[in-house]
C-alpha positions in Angstrom: -218.6 -62.0 -29.7 -216.1 -65.0 -30.5 -217.7 -65.7 -33.8 -215.8 -69.4 -33.2 -219.4 -70.2 -31.0 -220.7 -70.4 -34.7 -219.4 -73.4 -34.8 -220.9 -75.4 -31.9 -223.3 -76.7 -34.2 -221.0 -77.8 -36.9 -218.9 -80.0 -34.0 -222.2 -81.1 -33.8 -223.0 -82.5 -37.2 -219.2 -84.1 -36.5 -219.8 -85.7 -33.6 -223.1 -87.4 -34.8 -221.5 -88.7 -37.4 -218.6 -90.0 -35.9 -221.1 -91.7 -33.5 -223.6 -93.2 -36.2 -220.3 -94.3 -38.0 -218.9 -96.5 -35.6 -222.1 -97.3 -33.4 -221.8 -100.1 -36.4 -218.6 -101.5 -34.6 -219.7 -103.8 -31.8 -223.0 -104.5 -32.9 -221.6 -106.7 -35.5 -222.5 -109.9 -34.0 -226.3 -108.6 -33.8 -225.7 -107.6 -36.9 -224.5 -110.9 -38.9 -227.5 -112.6 -37.0 -230.5 -110.1 -37.6 -229.4 -109.4 -41.7 -228.6 -113.0 -42.1 -225.4 -112.3 -44.1 -221.4 -112.7 -43.7 -218.7 -110.8 -41.6 -217.7 -109.0 -44.6 -220.7 -107.9 -45.5 -221.2 -106.0 -42.5 -217.7 -104.5 -42.2 -218.0 -103.3 -45.6 -221.1 -101.5 -44.1 -217.9 -99.5 -42.0 -215.5 -99.4 -44.6 -218.9 -97.1 -46.6 -217.4 -94.0 -44.8 -214.3 -93.9 -45.7 -214.5 -94.3 -49.7 -217.3 -91.6 -49.8 -214.9 -89.5 -48.8 -212.4 -90.9 -51.9 -215.6 -89.9 -54.4 -217.7 -86.7 -52.7 -214.9 -85.5 -50.5 -213.7 -83.0 -53.4 -217.3 -81.9 -54.2 -218.3 -81.0 -50.9 -214.9 -78.7 -51.8 -215.9 -77.3 -55.3 -219.5 -76.6 -53.6 -217.9 -74.5 -51.0 -216.0 -72.5 -52.9 -218.0 -71.9 -55.8 -221.4 -71.7 -53.6 -220.7 -71.6 -50.2 -219.9 -73.8 -46.9 -222.9 -73.5 -45.9 -224.4 -75.6 -49.5 -222.0 -77.9 -48.1 -222.8 -78.8 -44.8 -226.3 -78.2 -44.5 -227.0 -81.0 -47.7 -225.0 -83.2 -44.5 -227.1 -82.6 -42.4 -230.1 -83.4 -44.2 -228.1 -86.7 -46.1 -226.9 -88.0 -42.6 -230.4 -87.9 -40.6 -231.8 -89.1 -43.8 -230.0 -92.3 -44.0 -229.5 -92.7 -40.2 -233.3 -92.5 -40.3 -233.7 -95.2 -42.9 -231.0 -97.1 -41.3 -233.6 -97.7 -38.5 -236.5 -99.0 -40.6 -234.4 -101.6 -42.5 -236.1 -104.4 -43.6 -233.4 -106.5 -44.7 -229.5 -105.9 -45.7 -229.7 -104.6 -49.4 -232.0 -101.2 -48.2 -229.7 -101.3 -44.5 -226.3 -100.7 -47.1 -228.1 -97.6 -49.2 -229.7 -96.2 -46.3 -225.1 -96.6 -44.7 -224.3 -95.2 -48.2 -226.4 -92.1 -48.1 -225.6 -91.8 -43.6 -222.3 -91.9 -45.4 -222.2 -89.4 -48.0 -223.1 -86.6 -45.2 -219.1 -87.5 -44.1 -217.0 -85.9 -46.4 -219.8 -82.6 -46.7 -219.5 -82.2 -43.6 -215.1 -82.9 -43.1 -214.1 -81.8 -46.5 -214.4 -78.5 -46.5 -213.5 -77.9 -43.2 -210.6 -75.3 -44.9 -213.0 -73.0 -45.7 -214.4 -72.8 -42.7 -211.7 -72.9 -40.2 -210.0 -69.8 -42.7 -213.0 -67.6 -43.2 -214.0 -67.7 -39.2 -210.8 -67.2 -38.4 -207.0 -67.6 -40.0 -205.6 -66.6 -36.9 -207.3 -69.9 -35.1 -207.0 -72.1 -38.3 -205.0 -74.6 -36.8 -207.6 -74.6 -32.9 -210.6 -74.9 -35.6 -209.7 -77.9 -37.6 -208.4 -79.7 -34.5 -211.6 -79.1 -32.7 -213.6 -80.5 -35.9 -211.9 -83.5 -36.4 -211.4 -84.5 -32.9 -215.3 -84.1 -32.4 -215.2 -86.5 -34.9 -213.3 -88.8 -33.5 -214.9 -88.6 -29.8 -218.1 -89.1 -31.5 -216.2 -92.4 -33.0 -215.1 -93.0 -29.7 -218.3 -93.2 -28.6 -219.7 -95.2 -30.5 -217.7 -97.7 -30.0 -217.7 -97.3 -26.2 -221.3 -97.0 -25.0 -222.8 -98.5 -27.9 -223.2 -101.7 -26.2 -224.7 -100.5 -23.2 -226.9 -98.3 -25.1 -227.9 -101.0 -26.8 -228.6 -103.0 -23.3 -231.1 -100.2 -22.5 -233.4 -99.9 -25.3 -233.4 -103.5 -26.1 -233.0 -103.9 -29.8 -230.5 -102.7 -33.0 -233.3 -101.4 -34.9 -233.7 -98.6 -31.5 -230.4 -97.9 -31.1 -229.9 -97.1 -34.8 -233.1 -94.9 -34.1 -231.3 -93.2 -31.3 -228.8 -92.2 -33.5 -230.3 -90.7 -36.2 -232.6 -88.6 -33.2 -229.2 -87.2 -32.2 -228.8 -86.1 -35.9 -231.5 -84.3 -35.9 -229.8 -81.9 -32.9 -227.2 -80.9 -36.2 -230.2 -80.2 -38.6 -232.3 -78.1 -36.7 -229.6 -75.6 -35.2 -226.9 -75.9 -38.2 -229.4 -73.4 -40.2 -229.7 -70.9 -36.9 -225.8 -70.2 -37.5 -225.3 -71.1 -41.2 -226.2 -67.1 -42.0 -223.1 -66.1 -40.0 -220.5 -68.0 -41.8 -219.0 -65.3 -44.6 -220.2 -65.8 -47.8 -217.4 -63.1 -49.5 -215.3 -65.6 -50.8 -217.6 -67.5 -52.9 -217.7 -68.3 -56.8 -213.9 -68.2 -56.7 -211.6 -69.9 -59.1 -210.0 -73.2 -58.4 -207.3 -72.5 -61.1 -204.3 -73.1 -59.0 -205.2 -74.9 -56.2 -202.9 -77.8 -56.1 -199.2 -77.4 -55.2 -196.7 -80.0 -55.7 -195.7 -79.9 -51.9 -199.3 -80.9 -50.7 -197.3 -84.4 -51.7 -195.8 -84.6 -48.4 -199.1 -83.2 -46.5 -200.9 -85.8 -48.3 -198.0 -88.4 -46.6 -198.3 -87.6 -43.8 -202.6 -87.9 -43.6 -202.3 -91.3 -46.0 -199.9 -93.3 -43.2 -201.3 -91.9 -39.6 -204.6 -92.7 -40.9 -204.5 -95.8 -42.8 -202.3 -97.4 -39.9 -204.6 -96.1 -37.3 -207.6 -98.4 -39.5 -205.4 -100.9 -40.3 -204.0 -102.0 -36.9 -207.8 -101.6 -35.6 -208.4 -104.1 -37.7 -205.9 -106.8 -37.4 -205.6 -106.0 -33.7 -208.1 -109.3 -32.6 -206.3 -111.5 -34.8 -202.9 -110.5 -33.4 -204.0 -110.7 -29.8 -205.4 -114.4 -30.4 -201.8 -115.2 -31.0 -200.8 -114.8 -27.7 -202.1 -117.5 -25.1 -202.5 -115.2 -22.1 -205.2 -112.6 -24.6 -206.5 -115.3 -27.4 -210.0 -116.1 -25.0 -210.4 -112.1 -24.8 -209.1 -111.1 -27.8 -211.9 -109.3 -29.1 -212.9 -107.5 -26.4 -209.4 -106.9 -25.7 -209.1 -105.4 -29.5 -212.3 -103.3 -28.8 -210.8 -101.6 -25.6 -207.7 -100.8 -27.7 -209.3 -99.6 -30.8 -211.8 -97.5 -28.5 -208.4 -95.6 -27.1 -207.1 -95.1 -30.2 -210.0 -93.3 -31.8 -210.5 -91.6 -28.1 -206.1 -90.2 -27.9 -207.3 -89.3 -31.6 -210.1 -87.2 -30.2 -208.1 -85.8 -27.7 -204.8 -85.2 -29.3 -206.7 -83.2 -32.6 -208.6 -80.9 -29.8 -205.9 -80.6 -27.4 -202.4 -79.9 -29.0 -202.9 -78.1 -32.3 -204.6 -74.9 -30.5 -201.4 -75.1 -28.0 -198.9 -74.6 -30.0 -200.1 -72.5 -32.8 -201.1 -70.1 -29.3 -198.2 -70.2 -28.2 -196.7 -69.8 -32.1 -195.6 -72.7 -32.2 -196.8 -75.0 -34.8 -193.7 -76.3 -36.0 -192.6 -77.7 -33.0 -195.9 -79.4 -32.3 -195.8 -80.6 -36.1 -191.4 -82.4 -34.5 -192.8 -83.1 -31.2 -195.9 -84.9 -32.3 -194.9 -87.2 -35.8 -191.9 -88.3 -33.5 -193.3 -89.6 -30.0 -195.5 -91.2 -33.0 -192.8 -92.5 -34.3 -192.2 -94.6 -30.9 -195.8 -95.1 -30.2 -196.0 -97.3 -33.5 -192.4 -98.6 -32.5 -194.1 -100.0 -29.3 -197.1 -100.6 -30.7 -195.8 -102.8 -33.9 -193.3 -104.9 -31.1 -196.3 -105.0 -28.1 -198.7 -107.0 -31.4 -195.8 -108.5 -32.6 -193.9 -109.9 -30.2 -195.0 -109.2 -26.5 -198.2 -108.8 -26.3 -198.2 -106.8 -22.5 -201.5 -105.8 -23.3 -200.5 -102.9 -20.8 -198.3 -101.5 -22.9 -200.1 -102.2 -26.1 -203.8 -99.8 -24.4 -200.6 -97.3 -23.8 -198.9 -96.9 -26.9 -202.7 -97.4 -28.9 -204.0 -94.1 -27.1 -200.4 -92.5 -27.8 -200.1 -92.9 -31.5 -203.7 -92.0 -31.4 -203.3 -88.9 -29.6 -200.1 -87.8 -30.9 -200.4 -89.2 -33.9 -204.2 -87.2 -35.2 -202.8 -84.3 -33.8 -200.5 -84.4 -35.9 -202.3 -85.4 -38.7 -205.2 -82.4 -37.9 -201.9 -80.3 -38.2 -200.8 -81.1 -41.5 -204.4 -81.1 -42.9 -204.5 -77.3 -41.6 -200.8 -77.2 -43.6 -202.6 -77.2 -47.1 -204.5 -74.2 -46.4 -201.2 -72.0 -46.4 -200.8 -72.9 -49.9 -204.5 -71.3 -50.6 -204.8 -68.2 -48.4 -208.0 -67.5 -49.7 -210.8 -69.7 -48.1 -212.6 -71.1 -51.0 -209.6 -72.5 -51.9 -208.5 -73.5 -48.8 -211.3 -75.7 -48.4 -211.2 -77.0 -51.8 -207.2 -78.1 -50.7 -208.5 -79.9 -47.5 -210.9 -82.3 -49.4 -208.0 -82.7 -51.8 -206.2 -83.7 -48.3 -209.5 -86.0 -47.5 -209.6 -87.7 -50.5 -205.4 -88.9 -50.4 -205.9 -89.6 -46.9 -208.8 -92.0 -47.5 -207.0 -93.6 -50.5 -205.0 -95.3 -48.0 -207.3 -96.2 -46.0 -209.4 -98.3 -48.3 -206.3 -99.8 -49.9 -203.6 -99.5 -47.0 -204.4 -102.3 -44.6 -206.3 -104.8 -47.2 -202.9 -105.3 -48.4 -200.1 -104.3 -45.5 -201.9 -105.9 -42.7 -202.1 -109.6 -43.7 -198.5 -109.0 -44.2 -197.5 -107.4 -40.9 -199.4 -110.5 -39.3 -197.1 -112.8 -41.4 -193.8 -111.2 -41.4 -193.7 -109.5 -37.9 -190.2 -108.2 -38.3 -190.3 -106.6 -41.8 -193.4 -106.2 -40.4 -192.8 -104.1 -37.7 -189.4 -102.5 -39.6 -192.1 -101.0 -42.2 -194.6 -99.4 -40.2 -191.8 -98.2 -38.1 -190.2 -96.5 -41.1 -192.7 -95.2 -42.7 -193.8 -93.6 -39.6 -190.0 -92.3 -39.3 -190.5 -90.7 -42.7 -193.7 -88.6 -41.6 -191.4 -87.9 -38.7 -188.8 -86.1 -41.2 -191.7 -84.4 -43.5 -192.6 -82.4 -39.9 -189.8 -80.2 -40.6 -190.7 -79.1 -44.2 -194.7 -78.3 -44.5 -195.9 -75.3 -44.1 -196.8 -73.1 -41.1 -197.5 -69.9 -43.0 -199.1 -68.6 -45.9 -196.7 -67.2 -49.0 -195.8 -63.8 -47.8 -196.8 -64.1 -44.6 -194.2 -62.6 -42.2 -193.2 -61.2 -38.3 -192.5 -65.1 -36.8 -189.5 -66.3 -37.0 -190.5 -70.1 -37.1 -193.1 -69.5 -40.2 -190.4 -68.0 -41.9 -188.3 -71.5 -41.9 -190.3 -73.3 -44.2 -192.3 -71.9 -47.5 -191.7 -75.4 -49.1 
């Protein structure tokens, strides 16, 4: 039997986490009114997921290595459902904030140890497992961005939308224990000494840049579009579409491309091609927001950067497991990658976003140059474990 079928409840967990996370985005005006707080207080609710990844990702990697990946995933399912249900009954903002923090802790616990899961289920299909796992999270985020307004219209209140999110999370909580017994446990209890390798800095840079720019441009799109007379009247709705397209592209890119390049044994080629197209997409995106305001080109570039950029992000994530062929250490390696990535999300948009809006020429040059460096690094990321032979491409770089 194909053991990847045991991953379906895990993928449901990732989808419901993404949905619960970004169902908040279209609700921002209503949340401001319902809880009588400012915009910054509501955007904090969305940002919390990134902060919890920084704080708790290494905890998830440790749990997976010292006990089993099951412990981290079951904890994620329980915590996600608990937080989302508490969110649905929040009487005030302070309660909502605590509930959101609880729900957000599930994110690193679920995604942090994905390397352990991929290595233990099937090392030969690790790019597929990581790509689909990451892609389904983004698919949930995209569905949350696109469909929450319709769900709100159907259910009638924000509390009911939150209850809907919580009810969906129960699917993972109920089904995950049915399959976790099939996940290998023989690697648990291994030492984590020597997991970090200096070569991982290359991967961390790729992850940091791709994710930071995705979040940054989603955050500043409305303000940037407001500078163009033809778009200013509907800049908020237009920016919502662009952000949704970016997430949708991220989902499809991670789900589709890494498995294809893995199946034809051209992972290095995949890294180079996806990173190159990401550079081109970033150039169009940056120029479009800064100068042209052509909405059709912006839609294409947001989707394209998400599609190819996140496919590259996913392959760079899987690449970190090649430094740690043992599944216990592989989970900790992907957890470290997640921490580095979300540190970038926490800080780069805050400082570079306003700079880009006020300094167009320098801003475009910086973002294109940063992605171009990620493209150069695609030639040097690991594509196989140390000592693995038999694939000329795999032997091309062990740096």
